[in-house]
C-alpha positions, 0 to 999 in steps of 0.5 A, a space after each residue: 482518533 488518529 493520534 490514538 491509532 498512531 500511539 497504539 500502533 507505535 507501541 507494538 511496531 516500535 521505532 517505525 513512526 514514519 512508516 506507520 503514518 504512511 500506512 495509515 495515510 495509504 488506507 485513508 486515501 483508499 489505496 493499496 500498500 506494498 511493503 518491500 523488505 527482508 523477512 522478519 522485519 515486521 511486515 505481517 505484524 503491521 498488516 495485522 495491527 492495521 486490521 485489528 485497529 480498524 476492526 476489519 475482516 482479515 485474511 492472509 494469503 501466503 504466495 508461493 510458486 504453486 499458488 493458483 488464481 482460484 486459490 485467491 479469488 475463489 472457485 465455482 463448485 457444481 451442486 449436483 442436486 440443484 444442477 447449478 454451479 455455486 461460487 465459493 469466495 476465496 480469501 480476497 473477499 475480505 476488507 483487508 487482505 495480506 498478500 504475503 511475499 507476493 513476488 514468490 508467485 508466478 505472474 499469472 497468480 499475481 495478476 489475479 489481484 489486478 481487477 480486485 485492486 483497481 475495480 474492487 470486484 472479481 470476475 469469474 465464469 462470466 460473473 462479477 462479484 463485488 468485494 467488501 468495502 472498504 477493501 485494502 490490500 497490503 502486499 509484502 515483497 522480498 528483495 528481488 535478489 533473493 531466490 525464488 522471486 518473480 519481479 512484479 511488472 510495472 502495471 501491477 506496481 502501479 496499482 499500489 498507491 505506496 511502497 514503503 520499507 521498514 528496515 532494521 530497527 535502531 538499537 533502542 527499539 530492537 532492545 525493546 523488542 527483545 525484552 518486552 512482551 511478545 508482539 504476537 500476544 500484543 496483536 491478539 489483545 488489540 481491540 478496535 479503536 475505529 469502526 468501519 463507519 469511522 474509517 469510511 468517514 475518514 476516507 470521504 474527508 480526504 476529497 474535502 481537504 483543500 489544495 491550492 492552485 500553487 500546490 497543484 502547480 508544484 505537483 505538476 512540475 514534479 510530474 513534468 520533470 519525470 517526463 522531460 528529464 533524460 535521467 528517467 526512462 519514462 515519466 509518471 502517468 496521470 495515475 501517478 500524478 493523481 496518486 500524489 494528489 490524493 496521498 498529499 491530501 490524506 497526509 494533511 488529514 492525518 496531521 489534522 489539517 484541512 489544507 495541503 502544504 508543499 511539505 505534505 507533497 514532499 513527505 509522500 513523494 518517496 512512497 508514492 513515486 519510487 516504485 513508479 519511476 526508473 532511471 534511464 541507465 537503471 536496468 534493475 528497477 531499484 534506483 527509484 530512491 535516487 530519482 525521487 531525491 533528484 526530483 525534490 532537489 531540482 524542482 523549485 517549490 515556487 515554480 521558478 
């Protein structure tokens, strides 16, 4: 089933096997995904493919500077005849929501997703409304150097289990895009491969993947390095450590194994850690890649 998912996605989004595998891992781990890249790299297409392959209800919200929180979570409408307020759900009440160009909205609007992402519910006018299950947010983000962007605060970045970059396609992949079928048509013709129940079963299997004490020791050593090294402005939080654990288990499951290897941890570290750490001398917040490389190069797998 996983092979079929990956093969189908790779036919539409060509040359991005690693990113597709990470996206699938993030969904199976019951996390949320942040995609940071230039416009036109296929971020929206990836979200649409994920929704169609799993048969998930899907909504796309274009984030702009004038977007309000009510435009995302919904609003209470007064019904004069019944003399009551009735809640009208917003687009966040979908199993998969694409928050497109999330950093073009103001911080107040960005924060409207915080409760939804963390607790899978929305509170408005003193009432709490549960969100559909499963609930998966894919947010796209333009580089902060582009005009009209508001940087995501650390607290919101931490809500994303993973952050990935698609990047430019290689020449062969780009030629296939130019000469092949329109990707929009291919996405529209996609049929679900996995049912929602199958997805929920996959998500439940993640916790059952075995992880040895030695691999947990390795994760703890990586976390400890971020907290004690003077090269980091701050270390990984316990949530970050748990994110590494759950992601490594899901990565092992995607590779059809019932146990976690150190290589699984190393494979997910860049996507899980880069947006959570910052170098002590880095004031831009873009140095996560070099910091994770230093982590993996310095910390010994055997703990020596």
